[in-house]
C-alpha positions as CSV (number, residue, x, y, z in Angstrom):
1,M,9.3,-17.4,10.9
2,R,6.8,-17.7,8.0
3,R,3.9,-18.0,10.4
4,E,5.0,-15.0,12.4
5,M,5.0,-11.3,11.7
6,Q,8.2,-9.5,11.0
7,E,9.0,-5.8,11.6
8,I,9.9,-4.2,8.3
9,L,10.3,-0.7,9.6
10,P,9.9,0.6,13.2
11,G,6.2,0.1,13.8
12,L,5.4,-1.5,10.5
13,F,4.9,-5.3,10.6
14,L,4.2,-7.8,7.8
15,G,2.9,-11.2,8.3
16,P,0.3,-13.9,7.7
17,Y,-3.2,-14.1,9.0
18,S,-2.0,-16.5,11.7
19,A,-0.1,-13.5,13.3
20,A,-3.5,-11.8,13.7
21,M,-5.5,-14.6,15.2
22,K,-7.1,-14.5,18.6
23,S,-4.3,-16.7,20.1
24,K,-1.8,-13.9,19.2
25,L,-3.5,-11.1,21.1
26,S,-0.7,-10.9,23.7
27,V,2.0,-10.7,21.0
28,L,0.1,-7.9,19.2
29,E,-0.4,-6.0,22.4
30,R,3.3,-6.4,23.4
31,Q,4.4,-5.0,20.0
32,G,2.0,-2.1,20.5
33,I,0.0,-2.8,17.4
34,T,-2.8,-0.2,17.0
35,H,-3.9,-0.8,13.4
36,M,-4.3,-3.7,11.0
37,V,-4.6,-3.9,7.3
38,C,-6.4,-7.1,6.4
39,V,-5.9,-8.1,2.8
40,R,-8.1,-10.8,1.4
41,Q,-10.2,-11.9,-1.5
42,D,-14.0,-11.9,-1.3
43,I,-14.0,-15.7,-1.1
44,E,-11.7,-15.6,1.9
45,A,-13.9,-13.2,4.0
46,N,-15.3,-16.1,6.1
47,F,-12.0,-17.1,7.5
48,I,-9.7,-14.0,7.0
49,K,-11.4,-11.3,9.0
50,P,-10.9,-8.8,11.8
51,N,-10.6,-10.8,15.1
52,F,-10.4,-7.8,17.4
53,P,-12.7,-5.0,16.0
54,H,-13.0,-3.3,19.4
55,K,-9.2,-3.5,20.1
56,F,-7.6,-2.4,16.9
57,R,-8.5,-0.2,13.9
58,Y,-8.9,-2.2,10.7
59,L,-8.7,-1.4,7.0
60,V,-10.0,-4.4,5.1
61,L,-9.0,-4.6,1.4
62,D,-10.6,-7.1,-0.9
63,I,-7.8,-7.8,-3.4
64,A,-7.5,-11.0,-5.5
65,D,-4.1,-12.6,-5.6
66,N,-3.9,-13.0,-9.4
67,P,-1.7,-11.3,-12.0
68,V,-4.5,-9.3,-13.6
69,E,-5.7,-7.6,-10.3
70,N,-5.1,-3.9,-10.3
71,I,-3.3,-3.4,-7.0
72,I,-1.9,0.1,-7.8
73,R,-5.4,1.6,-7.1
74,Y,-5.0,0.5,-3.4
75,F,-1.6,2.1,-2.8
76,P,-3.0,5.5,-1.8
77,M,-5.3,4.0,0.7
78,V,-2.5,2.5,2.8
79,S,-0.7,4.9,5.1
80,F,1.4,3.6,8.0
81,S,2.7,6.9,9.5
82,M,2.4,7.5,13.2
83,R,1.0,4.1,14.0
84,K,2.0,0.6,14.8
85,V,0.5,-1.4,11.9
86,L,0.3,-5.1,11.0
87,V,-0.3,-5.7,7.3
88,H,-1.5,-9.2,6.7
89,G,-3.1,-11.4,4.1
90,N,-3.6,-15.1,4.2
91,A,0.1,-15.9,4.0
92,G,1.8,-12.5,4.1
93,I,3.7,-13.3,0.9
94,S,2.1,-11.6,-2.2
95,R,-0.7,-9.0,-1.8
96,S,0.3,-7.7,1.6
97,A,4.0,-7.7,0.7
98,A,3.2,-5.7,-2.5
99,L,1.4,-3.0,-0.4
100,V,4.3,-2.7,2.0
101,I,6.8,-2.6,-0.9
102,A,4.8,0.2,-2.6
103,Y,4.7,2.1,0.7
104,L,8.5,1.9,1.0
105,M,9.0,3.0,-2.6
106,E,6.9,6.1,-2.3
107,T,7.9,7.0,1.3
108,F,11.6,6.8,0.8
109,G,11.8,7.5,-3.0
110,I,13.4,4.1,-3.7
111,K,13.2,1.8,-6.7
112,Y,11.2,-1.5,-6.6
113,R,14.3,-3.7,-6.4
114,D,15.6,-1.8,-3.3
115,A,12.2,-1.9,-1.6
116,F,11.8,-5.6,-2.4
117,S,15.2,-6.4,-1.0
118,H,14.6,-4.4,2.2
119,V,11.3,-6.3,2.8
120,Q,12.8,-9.7,1.9
121,E,15.7,-9.2,4.2
122,R,13.2,-9.1,7.1
123,R,10.5,-11.5,5.7
124,F,12.3,-14.1,3.6
125,C,9.2,-15.7,2.2
126,I,7.8,-12.8,0.3
127,N,6.9,-13.5,-3.4
128,P,4.5,-11.0,-5.0
129,N,2.9,-12.5,-8.1
130,V,4.2,-11.5,-11.5
131,G,1.4,-9.1,-12.2
132,F,2.1,-7.2,-8.9
133,V,5.8,-7.1,-9.7
134,H,5.1,-5.4,-13.0
135,Q,2.7,-2.9,-11.4
136,L,5.3,-2.1,-8.7
137,Q,7.9,-1.5,-11.4
138,E,5.4,0.8,-13.2
139,Y,4.6,2.5,-9.9
140,E,8.2,3.9,-9.9
141,A,7.3,6.4,-12.6
142,I,4.0,7.3,-10.9
143,Y,5.5,8.2,-7.5
144,S,8.6,9.8,-9.1
145,A,6.2,12.1,-11.0
146,K,4.4,12.9,-7.7
147,L,7.7,13.7,-6.0
148,T,8.7,16.0,-8.9
149,I,5.5,17.9,-8.8
150,K,5.7,18.3,-5.0
151,M,9.2,19.7,-5.3
152,M,8.2,22.2,-8.0
153,S,7.3,25.8,-7.2
154,P,3.9,27.1,-8.3
155,I,5.6,29.1,-11.0
156,Q,7.3,26.0,-12.4
157,L,4.1,24.1,-12.2
158,G,2.3,26.7,-14.2
159,R,5.0,26.6,-16.9
160,S,5.0,22.8,-17.0
161,F,1.2,22.6,-17.6
162,S,0.8,25.6,-19.9
163,L,-0.3,25.1,-23.5
164,H,2.4,25.5,-26.0
165,A,0.2,27.6,-28.4
166,G,-2.0,29.1,-25.7
167,M,-1.7,31.7,-23.0
168,P,1.3,31.4,-20.7
169,G,0.4,29.7,-17.4
170,S,-2.9,28.2,-18.6
171,L,-3.5,24.6,-17.6
172,K,-4.2,21.9,-20.1
173,R,-6.9,20.4,-17.8
174,S,-8.3,21.1,-14.5
175,L,-7.2,19.4,-11.3
176,E,-10.6,17.7,-11.0
177,E,-10.0,16.1,-14.4
178,D,-6.5,15.1,-13.5
179,E,-7.6,13.5,-10.3
180,D,-10.6,11.7,-11.7
181,F,-8.6,8.8,-13.3
182,G,-11.5,8.2,-15.7
183,G,-14.1,7.8,-12.9
184,M,-12.4,4.8,-11.3
185,Q,-13.9,4.1,-7.9
186,V,-12.1,2.2,-5.2
187,T,-14.1,0.6,-2.3
188,A,-12.8,-0.7,1.0
189,A,-14.4,-1.6,4.2
190,Q,-13.1,0.3,7.1
191,N,-13.8,-0.5,10.7
192,G,-13.4,1.5,13.9
């Protein structure tokens, strides 16, 4: 089971690189896979790479599997809706599992522990490193705030962001400033 991919949600698969190798093409086609998220470190690029660039669409993310790696910045890049996707790393245990857990948390508005349990019930060997676990727990507050803002009316939003001593409805900062995140830039190679 560890060397195979598992279906986490309908159309969303998690597995190791061995599930995306050339010898597995018939399995991938039978499952209807259309997209792959390939998670690797720079030093793994020679052996963890897209094997079917003309058959599937790839998103390649260079993420180190260490506790100090900032994985939260990659969460917005990964969307699995309306596709059949295989998310894989080298072993399908830490980095790729963390991305799938974050997707479940935000998509279904569930806590880290519930998302982790759901994924682990389907792929028993997952074990995100301790740094990723802490970031996933922190991510609960981030996606909860996003959901709260999405559900607020424009009038409520204006009141929430108005200055206490200033004019009613004036924003504390512009949306550009809010979305800038201090000039942080994320890079990812995308194929197809």
